[in-house]
C-alpha positions as CSV (number, residue, x, y, z in Angstrom):
1,M,3.5,28.7,26.8
2,T,4.0,26.8,23.6
3,T,3.9,28.9,20.5
4,I,2.2,27.7,17.3
5,H,5.7,27.4,15.7
6,Q,6.9,25.2,18.5
7,R,3.8,23.0,18.2
8,I,4.3,22.6,14.5
9,Q,7.8,21.5,15.1
10,E,6.6,19.0,17.7
11,I,4.1,17.5,15.3
12,L,6.7,17.3,12.5
13,N,9.1,15.6,14.9
14,H,6.5,13.1,15.9
15,E,5.7,12.2,12.3
16,A,9.4,12.0,11.3
17,Q,10.2,9.8,14.3
18,A,7.4,7.4,13.4
19,I,8.8,7.0,9.9
20,L,12.3,6.3,11.3
21,N,10.8,3.7,13.6
22,I,9.1,1.7,10.8
23,P,10.4,-1.9,11.2
24,Q,12.7,-3.2,8.5
25,N,12.7,-6.9,7.8
26,N,12.7,-9.5,5.1
27,A,8.9,-9.0,4.6
28,Y,9.8,-6.3,2.1
29,E,11.8,-8.6,0.0
30,K,9.0,-11.2,0.2
31,A,6.4,-8.6,-0.9
32,I,8.5,-7.4,-3.8
33,E,9.0,-10.9,-5.1
34,L,5.3,-11.7,-4.8
35,I,4.4,-8.7,-6.8
36,Y,7.1,-9.3,-9.3
37,E,6.1,-12.9,-9.8
38,Q,2.3,-12.3,-10.0
39,V,2.4,-9.1,-12.1
40,H,5.5,-9.1,-14.1
41,Q,6.0,-12.8,-14.7
42,K,2.4,-14.2,-14.6
43,K,0.9,-11.0,-16.0
44,G,-1.6,-10.5,-13.2
45,K,-2.1,-7.3,-11.3
46,L,-1.8,-5.8,-7.8
47,I,-5.2,-5.3,-6.1
48,A,-5.1,-2.9,-3.2
49,S,-7.9,-2.6,-0.7
50,G,-8.7,-0.9,2.6
51,M,-11.6,0.8,4.4
52,G,-11.8,4.5,5.4
53,K,-8.5,6.4,5.6
54,A,-6.6,3.1,5.0
55,G,-8.6,2.7,1.8
56,Q,-7.4,6.1,0.6
57,I,-3.9,5.0,1.2
58,A,-4.5,1.8,-0.6
59,N,-5.9,3.7,-3.6
60,N,-2.9,6.0,-3.7
61,I,-0.5,3.0,-3.6
62,A,-2.4,1.4,-6.5
63,T,-2.3,4.4,-8.7
64,T,1.3,5.1,-8.0
65,F,2.2,1.5,-8.9
66,S,0.2,1.7,-12.1
67,S,2.0,4.9,-13.1
68,T,5.4,3.3,-12.6
69,G,5.0,0.1,-14.6
70,T,3.2,-2.3,-12.2
71,P,-0.5,-2.6,-13.2
72,S,-2.7,-2.1,-10.1
73,V,-6.2,-1.4,-9.2
74,F,-8.1,-0.3,-6.0
75,L,-11.0,-2.5,-4.9
76,H,-13.4,-1.2,-2.4
77,P,-14.2,-4.0,0.1
78,S,-17.9,-3.1,0.2
79,D,-18.2,-2.9,-3.5
80,A,-16.4,-6.3,-3.7
81,Q,-19.4,-7.9,-2.0
82,H,-21.7,-6.5,-4.7
83,G,-20.1,-7.9,-7.8
84,D,-16.8,-6.0,-8.0
85,L,-15.0,-9.1,-6.6
86,G,-15.1,-10.3,-10.2
87,V,-12.1,-8.0,-11.0
88,I,-9.8,-10.5,-9.2
89,Q,-8.1,-13.1,-11.4
90,P,-6.0,-16.2,-10.4
91,D,-2.7,-14.6,-11.1
92,D,-3.3,-11.4,-9.1
93,V,-1.8,-10.4,-5.7
94,L,-3.7,-8.7,-2.9
95,L,-2.4,-5.8,-0.9
96,L,-4.7,-5.3,2.1
97,V,-4.3,-2.2,4.3
98,S,-5.7,-2.1,7.8
99,N,-4.2,-0.3,10.8
100,S,-5.8,-2.6,13.3
101,G,-5.4,-5.8,11.3
102,K,-9.0,-6.8,12.2
103,T,-11.2,-4.6,9.9
104,R,-14.3,-6.7,9.3
105,E,-14.7,-5.7,5.6
106,I,-11.1,-6.5,4.9
107,L,-11.2,-9.9,6.6
108,E,-14.4,-10.7,4.6
109,L,-12.6,-9.6,1.4
110,F,-9.8,-12.1,2.2
111,Q,-12.3,-14.9,2.6
112,L,-14.3,-14.0,-0.5
113,S,-11.2,-13.7,-2.7
114,H,-9.8,-17.0,-1.5
115,H,-13.2,-18.7,-2.1
116,L,-13.0,-17.3,-5.7
117,H,-9.4,-18.1,-6.2
118,A,-7.8,-20.4,-3.6
119,G,-4.2,-19.6,-2.8
120,L,-4.2,-16.0,-3.9
121,P,-1.1,-14.4,-2.4
122,V,-1.7,-11.7,0.1
123,I,0.5,-8.8,1.4
124,V,-0.8,-7.0,4.5
125,L,0.1,-3.5,5.5
126,T,-0.9,-3.0,9.2
127,G,0.0,-1.5,12.5
128,Q,-0.6,-4.9,14.2
129,A,1.5,-7.7,12.7
130,E,0.1,-10.1,15.3
131,S,-3.5,-9.7,14.2
132,P,-6.2,-11.8,12.5
133,L,-5.3,-10.3,9.1
134,G,-1.5,-10.5,9.8
135,E,-1.8,-14.2,10.5
136,L,-3.4,-14.8,7.1
137,A,-0.8,-13.0,5.1
138,D,2.1,-14.2,3.0
139,A,4.0,-11.1,3.9
140,V,3.3,-8.6,6.7
141,L,4.5,-5.0,6.5
142,S,4.3,-3.3,9.8
143,T,4.1,0.4,10.5
144,G,5.4,-0.2,14.0
145,N,2.0,0.9,15.4
146,P,3.0,4.5,16.1
147,S,0.9,6.7,18.4
148,E,-1.3,9.1,16.5
149,V,-0.3,12.8,16.6
150,C,-4.0,13.6,16.8
151,P,-4.6,15.3,20.2
152,L,-7.3,12.7,20.9
153,G,-5.1,9.8,19.9
154,L,-7.9,8.6,17.6
155,T,-7.8,10.2,14.1
156,P,-5.6,8.3,11.6
157,T,-2.7,10.7,11.2
158,T,0.7,9.3,12.1
159,S,-0.4,5.7,11.1
160,T,-1.4,6.9,7.6
161,T,1.8,8.7,7.3
162,A,3.7,5.5,8.0
163,M,1.5,3.6,5.6
164,T,2.1,6.1,2.8
165,V,5.9,5.8,3.3
166,I,5.8,2.0,3.2
167,G,3.8,2.2,0.0
168,D,6.3,4.6,-1.5
169,T,9.1,2.2,-0.4
170,L,7.4,-0.7,-2.2
171,V,7.0,1.4,-5.4
172,V,10.6,2.5,-5.5
173,L,11.9,-1.0,-4.8
174,M,9.7,-2.3,-7.6
175,M,10.8,0.4,-10.0
176,E,14.4,-0.6,-9.4
177,R,13.5,-4.3,-9.7
178,I,12.0,-3.9,-13.2
179,R,14.5,-1.1,-14.2
180,F,11.7,1.3,-15.0
181,S,13.0,3.9,-17.4
182,P,12.0,7.5,-18.2
183,E,10.9,6.3,-21.6
184,E,8.4,3.9,-20.0
185,Y,7.3,6.6,-17.6
186,A,6.6,8.9,-20.5
187,K,4.4,6.3,-22.2
188,R,2.1,6.3,-19.2
189,H,2.1,10.1,-18.8
190,H,1.1,11.6,-22.1
191,G,0.1,15.0,-20.7
192,G,1.0,17.2,-17.8
193,Y,4.2,18.5,-16.3
194,L,5.5,15.1,-15.3
195,G,4.9,13.6,-18.7
196,Q,6.7,16.5,-20.4
197,K,9.6,16.3,-17.9
198,S,10.0,12.6,-18.4
199,R,10.6,13.0,-22.1
200,Y,13.7,15.1,-21.4
201,L,15.3,12.5,-19.1
202,K,17.8,10.1,-20.6
């Protein structure tokens, strides 16, 4: 009989292996260059979007980018259809997160944003590179479509772990690309432990 400690180890192993299996390709370089050009050269911003759990990941990616020198916002796809689409400007870049690559609201957001600003560059983070959303993207970052550790195989668990790691990878690569310093970090973190810690880093 499997003990709870053995089961915990099985779950951790499953999640860890999914991370190790994330495909590595030149899409990362393409994504970083798109973000750098739009945000750091043209002075636009990164706009991340997703529905449900994927939306929570997109929100986390946006806030982490903003705190590390790359201005970003989260746009809820449903709110976009009720006026919030106006936050998008011509020099922005979209980061659309959808595990299936066929989330209706995200596909609609793509169409609406391109009707507003034709040619807006798009990065897609998905489990299905060969999907309707993937086919529309300038750069597709694939999770490798890992099986969910959820015992039903349904709840977004392992897929969101992989999405989070890919988001972290993009953030770190961009920090290195722009040579983000502790001094710049401190400017964006006036209060709290991290703000205090950053002021002691040289």
